[in-house]
PLY file of the C-alpha trace (Angstrom):
ply
format ascii 1.0
element vertex 505
property float x
property float y
property float z
element edge 504
property int vertex1
property int vertex2
end_header
-18.20 4.45 67.87
-21.11 6.91 68.18
-23.12 4.42 70.17
-20.33 4.08 72.69
-19.99 7.91 72.96
-23.73 8.25 73.53
-23.74 5.57 76.18
-20.87 7.23 77.98
-22.59 10.64 77.89
-25.85 9.11 79.08
-24.11 7.42 82.02
-22.42 10.68 82.92
-25.73 12.59 82.83
-27.44 9.94 84.92
-24.66 10.06 87.49
-24.95 13.86 87.49
-28.62 13.71 88.40
-27.93 11.15 91.11
-25.45 13.52 92.72
-27.78 16.51 92.53
-26.04 18.00 89.47
-22.80 18.19 91.44
-20.61 17.83 88.38
-17.68 20.18 88.17
-16.39 21.98 85.12
-13.26 19.76 85.37
-15.38 16.62 84.97
-17.00 17.97 81.81
-13.61 18.95 80.41
-12.21 15.49 81.17
-15.21 13.88 79.47
-14.80 16.08 76.39
-11.10 15.25 76.26
-11.92 11.54 76.37
-14.34 11.89 73.44
-11.76 13.82 71.45
-9.08 11.22 72.13
-11.40 8.37 71.24
-12.34 10.04 67.96
-8.66 10.16 67.11
-8.31 6.38 67.31
-11.27 4.97 65.36
-9.46 1.81 64.35
-8.52 0.93 67.90
-12.09 1.50 69.09
-13.48 -0.60 66.27
-11.01 -3.38 67.02
-12.37 -3.56 70.55
-15.83 -4.49 69.33
-15.32 -6.29 66.00
-15.27 -10.08 65.86
-13.38 -11.82 63.08
-14.91 -14.73 61.14
-12.30 -17.02 62.71
-13.30 -16.06 66.24
-16.99 -16.25 65.39
-16.61 -19.79 64.05
-14.35 -20.95 66.89
-16.45 -19.55 69.75
-19.66 -20.90 68.23
-18.12 -24.34 67.80
-16.93 -24.29 71.41
-20.32 -23.20 72.78
-22.14 -25.94 70.87
-19.71 -28.73 71.80
-21.57 -29.89 74.91
-24.68 -30.65 72.82
-22.89 -32.08 69.79
-22.48 -35.83 69.51
-19.12 -37.39 68.63
-18.48 -40.03 65.96
-18.26 -43.49 67.50
-14.53 -43.84 66.93
-13.85 -40.42 68.47
-16.08 -41.25 71.44
-14.19 -44.48 72.09
-10.76 -42.88 71.67
-11.65 -40.01 73.98
-12.68 -42.46 76.70
-9.40 -44.31 76.20
-7.47 -41.09 76.76
-9.52 -40.20 79.83
-8.79 -43.65 81.28
-5.11 -43.44 80.37
-4.75 -40.02 82.00
-6.55 -41.09 85.16
-4.20 -44.10 85.30
-1.25 -41.71 85.01
-2.64 -39.69 87.93
-3.11 -42.78 90.09
0.35 -44.19 89.40
1.84 -40.71 89.75
0.63 -40.58 93.34
3.51 -42.87 94.31
6.18 -40.72 92.66
7.75 -37.57 94.16
5.85 -35.02 91.99
2.53 -36.69 92.77
3.22 -36.92 96.48
4.07 -33.22 96.53
0.91 -32.38 94.60
-1.22 -34.23 97.14
0.59 -32.54 100.02
0.03 -29.13 98.43
-3.70 -29.82 98.04
-3.92 -31.06 101.62
-2.34 -27.88 103.00
-3.82 -25.24 100.69
-6.96 -26.75 99.13
-10.16 -24.73 99.18
-13.82 -25.66 99.44
-14.54 -29.39 99.36
-15.84 -29.67 95.79
-13.47 -31.70 93.63
-11.42 -34.87 94.08
-7.65 -35.03 94.23
-7.05 -38.41 92.64
-5.53 -41.25 94.67
-6.10 -39.40 97.93
-8.90 -38.67 100.39
-8.71 -34.94 99.69
-11.53 -32.76 98.38
-10.76 -29.14 97.52
-11.72 -26.30 95.22
-11.82 -26.98 91.46
-8.82 -24.79 90.70
-6.67 -26.50 93.33
-7.91 -29.97 92.31
-7.13 -29.32 88.65
-3.67 -28.08 89.61
-2.88 -31.09 91.81
-4.27 -33.62 89.35
-2.34 -32.02 86.51
0.88 -32.52 88.46
-0.14 -36.09 89.24
-0.86 -36.80 85.58
2.61 -35.77 84.49
4.56 -37.10 87.44
6.53 -39.06 84.86
6.32 -40.00 81.16
3.23 -42.21 81.39
0.65 -39.82 79.90
-0.24 -39.25 76.25
1.45 -36.84 73.84
0.85 -35.35 70.44
2.11 -37.51 67.61
3.68 -34.41 66.05
5.53 -33.67 69.28
5.54 -30.47 71.30
3.13 -31.25 74.12
1.26 -33.63 76.40
-2.40 -32.54 76.20
-4.14 -35.08 78.42
-2.35 -34.15 81.64
-3.97 -30.70 81.57
-7.22 -31.33 79.69
-8.53 -34.28 81.70
-7.76 -32.82 85.18
-9.48 -29.57 84.17
-12.55 -31.40 82.87
-12.81 -33.62 85.96
-12.46 -30.76 88.44
-15.03 -28.52 86.75
-17.17 -31.57 86.05
-17.56 -32.11 89.79
-18.13 -28.40 90.33
-21.05 -28.35 87.88
-22.20 -31.96 88.42
-22.25 -32.77 84.70
-22.99 -36.09 83.02
-20.43 -38.51 81.69
-21.47 -37.69 78.12
-20.88 -33.99 78.77
-17.46 -34.81 80.24
-16.38 -36.78 77.18
-17.46 -34.01 74.83
-15.62 -31.42 76.92
-12.42 -33.46 76.86
-12.67 -33.94 73.09
-13.05 -30.17 72.65
-10.00 -29.63 74.85
-7.87 -31.81 72.60
-9.22 -29.96 69.55
-8.15 -26.57 70.91
-4.83 -27.83 72.20
-3.85 -29.29 68.84
-4.88 -26.24 66.84
-3.17 -23.79 69.17
0.12 -25.63 68.77
-0.22 -26.07 65.00
-1.24 -22.45 64.49
1.72 -20.82 66.19
4.11 -23.61 65.21
6.08 -25.96 67.48
9.37 -24.45 68.51
8.36 -20.82 68.02
8.25 -20.52 71.79
7.77 -22.99 74.60
4.47 -24.66 73.60
3.79 -27.06 76.47
1.89 -24.56 78.61
0.22 -23.15 75.51
-1.20 -26.58 74.73
-2.13 -27.32 78.33
-3.79 -23.97 78.98
-5.74 -23.85 75.73
-6.88 -27.45 76.02
-7.87 -27.09 79.67
-9.71 -23.82 79.01
-11.70 -25.36 76.18
-12.65 -28.36 78.30
-13.52 -26.30 81.38
-15.49 -23.75 79.35
-17.51 -26.55 77.79
-18.16 -28.09 81.22
-19.31 -24.71 82.55
-21.76 -24.35 79.65
-20.41 -20.99 78.46
-22.17 -19.40 75.50
-20.38 -18.12 72.39
-19.77 -14.63 73.81
-18.44 -16.10 77.04
-16.20 -18.45 75.07
-14.63 -15.41 73.41
-13.88 -13.93 76.81
-12.64 -17.32 77.99
-10.14 -17.37 75.12
-8.93 -13.93 76.18
-8.13 -15.10 79.71
-6.70 -18.40 78.49
-4.41 -16.78 75.94
-3.24 -14.17 78.43
-1.88 -17.08 80.49
-0.79 -19.36 77.65
2.48 -17.66 76.80
4.21 -18.60 80.06
6.82 -21.33 80.31
10.51 -21.63 79.49
12.63 -24.57 78.41
14.47 -25.01 81.69
12.21 -28.00 82.39
14.72 -30.05 80.41
17.10 -29.68 83.37
14.59 -30.92 85.96
15.81 -34.33 87.05
13.04 -34.70 89.66
10.24 -34.17 87.10
8.47 -31.79 89.52
8.96 -28.54 87.61
8.27 -30.43 84.37
5.00 -31.74 85.77
4.08 -28.19 86.75
4.70 -26.82 83.26
3.17 -29.68 81.28
0.14 -30.46 83.44
-0.51 -28.48 86.62
-0.10 -24.96 85.29
-2.25 -25.46 82.19
-5.00 -27.27 84.10
-5.11 -24.50 86.70
-5.06 -21.75 84.05
-7.90 -23.27 82.07
-10.17 -23.81 85.06
-9.40 -20.34 86.39
-10.30 -18.76 83.04
-13.57 -20.67 82.79
-14.67 -19.90 86.34
-14.01 -16.15 86.23
-16.03 -15.85 83.03
-18.78 -18.01 84.49
-19.02 -15.63 87.45
-19.52 -12.66 85.12
-16.11 -11.37 84.09
-15.96 -9.83 80.63
-12.90 -9.45 78.45
-11.63 -8.76 74.95
-14.00 -10.03 72.30
-11.38 -11.26 69.86
-7.82 -12.02 70.87
-7.13 -13.65 67.50
-7.30 -10.40 65.50
-6.55 -6.72 65.85
-3.54 -5.01 67.45
-1.34 -7.10 69.74
-3.40 -10.21 69.16
-2.36 -13.57 70.52
-1.22 -15.20 67.29
1.07 -12.39 66.17
2.50 -12.20 69.68
3.59 -15.81 69.31
4.47 -15.91 65.64
4.03 -12.91 63.34
3.83 -15.19 60.31
1.12 -17.46 61.72
-2.37 -17.59 60.26
-5.16 -17.38 62.88
-7.40 -19.48 60.62
-5.42 -22.48 61.82
-7.54 -22.33 64.99
-10.59 -23.43 63.00
-8.93 -25.64 60.40
-11.04 -28.78 59.90
-13.02 -28.21 63.08
-15.52 -31.04 63.39
-13.58 -33.13 60.86
-10.13 -33.62 62.38
-10.35 -34.42 66.08
-7.31 -33.65 68.22
-7.70 -36.77 70.31
-7.39 -38.91 67.18
-3.87 -37.65 66.50
-2.64 -38.05 70.07
-0.45 -40.99 71.02
-1.25 -43.35 73.86
2.07 -44.68 75.09
2.41 -48.43 75.35
5.56 -48.07 77.44
5.67 -45.78 80.49
8.87 -44.13 79.33
10.12 -41.08 77.49
8.83 -40.78 73.93
12.10 -41.46 72.07
12.48 -44.80 73.90
9.14 -46.16 72.68
10.34 -47.21 69.21
13.51 -49.04 70.39
11.47 -51.04 72.93
8.93 -51.89 70.22
11.79 -53.02 67.99
13.27 -55.33 70.63
9.87 -56.82 71.36
9.27 -57.43 67.64
12.67 -59.07 67.25
12.14 -61.36 70.23
8.77 -62.50 68.89
10.39 -63.60 65.64
13.65 -64.86 67.13
13.41 -65.65 70.89
16.63 -64.94 72.76
18.12 -64.46 76.21
20.25 -61.55 77.37
23.32 -63.80 77.68
23.16 -64.46 73.93
23.57 -60.78 73.06
26.96 -59.33 72.23
25.90 -55.83 71.18
22.79 -53.70 70.62
23.03 -50.62 68.42
20.11 -48.19 68.53
19.88 -45.59 65.79
17.60 -42.66 66.56
17.03 -39.12 65.34
19.73 -36.77 66.60
17.34 -34.68 68.73
15.68 -37.79 70.17
19.03 -39.35 71.00
20.09 -36.21 72.82
16.98 -36.34 75.02
17.43 -39.93 76.20
21.18 -40.46 76.13
22.39 -41.95 79.45
20.01 -39.80 81.50
20.00 -40.06 85.29
16.24 -40.70 85.35
15.50 -44.36 84.66
12.35 -43.77 82.59
14.23 -41.39 80.26
17.51 -43.31 79.93
17.56 -45.32 76.72
20.61 -47.40 77.53
19.24 -48.36 80.93
15.80 -49.37 79.67
17.18 -51.36 76.75
19.25 -53.28 79.31
16.12 -53.84 81.43
14.27 -55.02 78.32
17.00 -57.57 77.57
16.76 -58.98 81.08
13.02 -58.77 81.78
11.72 -59.23 78.22
9.48 -56.22 78.92
9.61 -52.88 80.72
7.00 -52.51 83.44
6.03 -49.26 85.16
7.82 -50.42 88.29
11.00 -51.30 86.40
10.99 -47.99 84.53
10.93 -46.10 87.84
13.28 -48.24 89.90
16.21 -45.85 90.20
18.14 -48.16 92.52
18.22 -50.73 89.75
20.36 -48.40 87.67
23.23 -49.57 89.88
22.38 -53.29 89.68
25.46 -55.17 88.35
23.30 -57.34 86.11
21.70 -54.29 84.51
25.05 -52.52 84.19
26.46 -55.59 82.43
23.73 -55.45 79.79
23.87 -51.68 79.58
27.51 -51.88 78.54
26.35 -53.70 75.40
24.07 -50.85 74.29
25.25 -48.18 71.88
23.11 -45.17 70.92
23.87 -43.63 67.53
22.40 -40.23 66.58
21.24 -40.45 62.96
20.80 -37.34 60.82
18.74 -39.23 58.23
16.25 -40.21 60.91
16.26 -36.61 62.15
14.80 -35.58 58.80
11.75 -37.73 59.57
10.90 -35.86 62.79
8.23 -35.44 64.14
7.81 -39.14 63.31
10.16 -40.93 65.70
11.70 -43.73 63.67
14.28 -46.01 65.28
16.47 -48.81 64.01
17.72 -51.50 66.39
20.57 -53.77 65.31
21.32 -56.80 67.50
24.53 -58.79 67.23
24.56 -62.21 68.92
27.55 -63.97 70.43
27.47 -66.51 67.57
27.84 -63.70 65.02
24.20 -63.63 63.93
22.84 -60.12 63.28
19.21 -59.00 63.30
17.76 -55.58 62.54
14.36 -54.02 63.11
13.13 -50.63 61.92
10.05 -49.15 63.63
8.27 -46.50 61.60
5.15 -46.13 63.73
5.34 -46.76 67.46
2.59 -48.84 69.06
-0.03 -46.44 70.36
0.33 -43.84 67.61
-2.63 -43.16 65.29
-0.92 -45.21 62.57
-0.44 -48.16 64.91
-3.04 -47.76 67.68
-3.39 -49.88 70.77
-6.60 -51.86 71.00
-8.92 -51.65 73.99
-7.39 -54.72 75.63
-3.96 -53.07 75.57
-5.32 -49.77 76.90
-7.07 -51.57 79.75
-4.00 -53.71 80.51
-1.84 -50.61 80.83
-4.40 -48.87 83.05
-4.71 -51.94 85.25
-0.94 -52.21 85.71
-0.79 -48.56 86.77
-3.83 -48.43 89.05
-4.33 -51.81 90.72
-1.28 -51.52 93.01
-2.67 -48.23 94.35
-6.45 -48.69 94.30
-6.70 -52.46 94.62
-7.99 -54.87 91.99
-11.70 -54.45 92.70
-11.79 -50.65 92.71
-9.48 -50.58 89.70
-11.78 -52.87 87.69
-14.86 -50.86 88.64
-13.19 -47.59 87.69
-12.12 -48.95 84.31
-15.65 -50.17 83.62
-17.19 -46.83 84.58
-14.83 -44.74 82.47
-15.33 -46.94 79.43
-19.09 -46.48 79.84
-19.13 -42.78 80.71
-22.22 -42.25 78.57
-24.12 -44.12 81.30
-22.84 -41.90 84.12
-25.46 -39.32 85.09
-23.20 -37.30 87.38
-19.39 -37.43 87.31
-19.39 -37.14 91.09
-20.33 -40.82 90.99
-16.69 -41.49 90.07
-15.39 -39.96 93.29
-15.34 -43.14 95.44
-13.43 -44.92 92.69
-10.90 -42.12 92.20
-10.05 -41.86 95.87
-7.57 -44.20 97.52
-7.03 -45.63 100.99
-4.29 -44.28 103.18
-0.85 -45.06 101.80
-0.16 -47.62 104.51
-3.30 -49.54 103.57
-2.57 -49.70 99.88
-1.85 -53.04 98.22
1.83 -53.73 97.98
3.52 -53.85 94.59
0 1
1 2
2 3
3 4
4 5
5 6
6 7
7 8
8 9
9 10
10 11
11 12
12 13
13 14
14 15
15 16
16 17
17 18
18 19
19 20
20 21
21 22
22 23
23 24
24 25
25 26
26 27
27 28
28 29
29 30
30 31
31 32
32 33
33 34
34 35
35 36
36 37
37 38
38 39
39 40
40 41
41 42
42 43
43 44
44 45
45 46
46 47
47 48
48 49
49 50
50 51
51 52
52 53
53 54
54 55
55 56
56 57
57 58
58 59
59 60
60 61
61 62
62 63
63 64
64 65
65 66
66 67
67 68
68 69
69 70
70 71
71 72
72 73
73 74
74 75
75 76
76 77
77 78
78 79
79 80
80 81
81 82
82 83
83 84
84 85
85 86
86 87
87 88
88 89
89 90
90 91
91 92
92 93
93 94
94 95
95 96
96 97
97 98
98 99
99 100
100 101
101 102
102 103
103 104
104 105
105 106
106 107
107 108
108 109
109 110
110 111
111 112
112 113
113 114
114 115
115 116
116 117
117 118
118 119
119 120
120 121
121 122
122 123
123 124
124 125
125 126
126 127
127 128
128 129
129 130
130 131
131 132
132 133
133 134
134 135
135 136
136 137
137 138
138 139
139 140
140 141
141 142
142 143
143 144
144 145
145 146
146 147
147 148
148 149
149 150
150 151
151 152
152 153
153 154
154 155
155 156
156 157
157 158
158 159
159 160
160 161
161 162
162 163
163 164
164 165
165 166
166 167
167 168
168 169
169 170
170 171
171 172
172 173
173 174
174 175
175 176
176 177
177 178
178 179
179 180
180 181
181 182
182 183
183 184
184 185
185 186
186 187
187 188
188 189
189 190
190 191
191 192
192 193
193 194
194 195
195 196
196 197
197 198
198 199
199 200
200 201
201 202
202 203
203 204
204 205
205 206
206 207
207 208
208 209
209 210
210 211
211 212
212 213
213 214
214 215
215 216
216 217
217 218
218 219
219 220
220 221
221 222
222 223
223 224
224 225
225 226
226 227
227 228
228 229
229 230
230 231
231 232
232 233
233 234
234 235
235 236
236 237
237 238
238 239
239 240
240 241
241 242
242 243
243 244
244 245
245 246
246 247
247 248
248 249
249 250
250 251
251 252
252 253
253 254
254 255
255 256
256 257
257 258
258 259
259 260
260 261
261 262
262 263
263 264
264 265
265 266
266 267
267 268
268 269
269 270
270 271
271 272
272 273
273 274
274 275
275 276
276 277
277 278
278 279
279 280
280 281
281 282
282 283
283 284
284 285
285 286
286 287
287 288
288 289
289 290
290 291
291 292
292 293
293 294
294 295
295 296
296 297
297 298
298 299
299 300
300 301
301 302
302 303
303 304
304 305
305 306
306 307
307 308
308 309
309 310
310 311
311 312
312 313
313 314
314 315
315 316
316 317
317 318
318 319
319 320
320 321
321 322
322 323
323 324
324 325
325 326
326 327
327 328
328 329
329 330
330 331
331 332
332 333
333 334
334 335
335 336
336 337
337 338
338 339
339 340
340 341
341 342
342 343
343 344
344 345
345 346
346 347
347 348
348 349
349 350
350 351
351 352
352 353
353 354
354 355
355 356
356 357
357 358
358 359
359 360
360 361
361 362
362 363
363 364
364 365
365 366
366 367
367 368
368 369
369 370
370 371
371 372
372 373
373 374
374 375
375 376
376 377
377 378
378 379
379 380
380 381
381 382
382 383
383 384
384 385
385 386
386 387
387 388
388 389
389 390
390 391
391 392
392 393
393 394
394 395
395 396
396 397
397 398
398 399
399 400
400 401
401 402
402 403
403 404
404 405
405 406
406 407
407 408
408 409
409 410
410 411
411 412
412 413
413 414
414 415
415 416
416 417
417 418
418 419
419 420
420 421
421 422
422 423
423 424
424 425
425 426
426 427
427 428
428 429
429 430
430 431
431 432
432 433
433 434
434 435
435 436
436 437
437 438
438 439
439 440
440 441
441 442
442 443
443 444
444 445
445 446
446 447
447 448
448 449
449 450
450 451
451 452
452 453
453 454
454 455
455 456
456 457
457 458
458 459
459 460
460 461
461 462
462 463
463 464
464 465
465 466
466 467
467 468
468 469
469 470
470 471
471 472
472 473
473 474
474 475
475 476
476 477
477 478
478 479
479 480
480 481
481 482
482 483
483 484
484 485
485 486
486 487
487 488
488 489
489 490
490 491
491 492
492 493
493 494
494 495
495 496
496 497
497 498
498 499
499 500
500 501
501 502
502 503
503 504
């Protein structure tokens, strides 16, 4: 406290000399009043400069991330999630939210620094992160936390890519930045608790800020200021996204807003902005503002041991989360007992009550359980194209199968949330009954997809937009990011020809 008073007095005296001693009696009285007031609030003054052990550990970990190697399994999984998110951006370019994101970047983009995926647009890193975040969550293709509550990749990866081009970092640096983003995103959500407030922007902003700060090479002090600016923005977002049938507002909340916030926070600190040293402790800190009962130490729980990316689900099916398990169940049943749609009399799907509510007869094809079960019966799979073919929701053949599907909310399965367990019971026209219970959806940490499956999904999403050759080259480059010296090398592969020149689906 005394040091700060002395510094203030010294500055005032120096300014006095510079003005030829033209300091009025009022100025001295105001200065004395400030010192008196400050002396009356010693705790508040101390809180402005003190750094808690939690913040010290977290900011140091963040600053060292760019130089810290990842375990082999974490390295591979992080690259899988980068590829999966890029694939979501590319496929999202052909959906309404993605098209609007590209149009926004075209009209309002800044300096030509960073790539807007699946377009020929270069713009500023903040605008590119924003547009790519919207692209990444144009639908339900991107990853999500196994425990529910957020989709981290659609904010983290766009933020890392945009700042990666700004600072011309290596592929290894990019992977480490993305892994850090997932670490922060997971711990922010777990610390304040899912459901305390809207957590989707919290996860996106914190994850994107961590990734962008790592890309920018911020030191520990700068990381503390970064967290200040990130957490100031992280509390935004309300649950009205559940009413967005066009997925545009939802894409903004889940991906675009967080990616923009994180990059913005990293860039202002990189240019010299200072901030509060510790927003995890002291009066009005971030954690108590979200949840007064939360423990800030959750932000550093098992740092360097539990990696956020390792507990994030890669979706096998490009659909809403609660539909994943029923589709898995039908696929498992068909493998053991091949059948045709005409042989089915009835399909009963039992799902957790909250999950059933989310996907019950929705007007969006990729979030309507009954519709996609009907498509699965007819097609024996659910492709990206089929999951987004809204016109097919009125197809008589689909409607005929849909009439066979019954969704039953199950309170016993609700008790298992956040694990999304589903039970599918199929009754055949000959009276035969089969049942399949899915405990762990394909793509979750307990039942992960292998590399071949990850690549197959990415290829399905990207080849129709980029073409087979560019798609293959992009996949190869992402899966070997440690060999990329400058992420700007990815730019020609991330861009796409004019829409009219694209390969037809």
